[in-house]
C-alpha angles and dihedrals in degrees: 000000000000127000090233089061090050093050089060091059124090118243093257091056090048092052090051090049090049091053092047093049093047090052091046091051090050091052092047091052090049090051090050092054093048092046095244098113110114099182114036091184089072090072092058093044092050091049090052092048090050090050091051091052092049091048093052091046089054091049091052092048092051091047091053091050092048095235 
């Protein structure tokens, strides 16, 4: 997922995406602990995607406030 794609989304969509990614990360960590995780790189990719979403949300908040 690219940041440019995220910047095209409205804040409500970004919050939904944030929730989905957080849940996905939780499930991946649970799979890792139980030994069922097949691709450990997915954890890192999900964390990065979540960070991108949070960054874009912050940018949009600051733009609305005019800071």
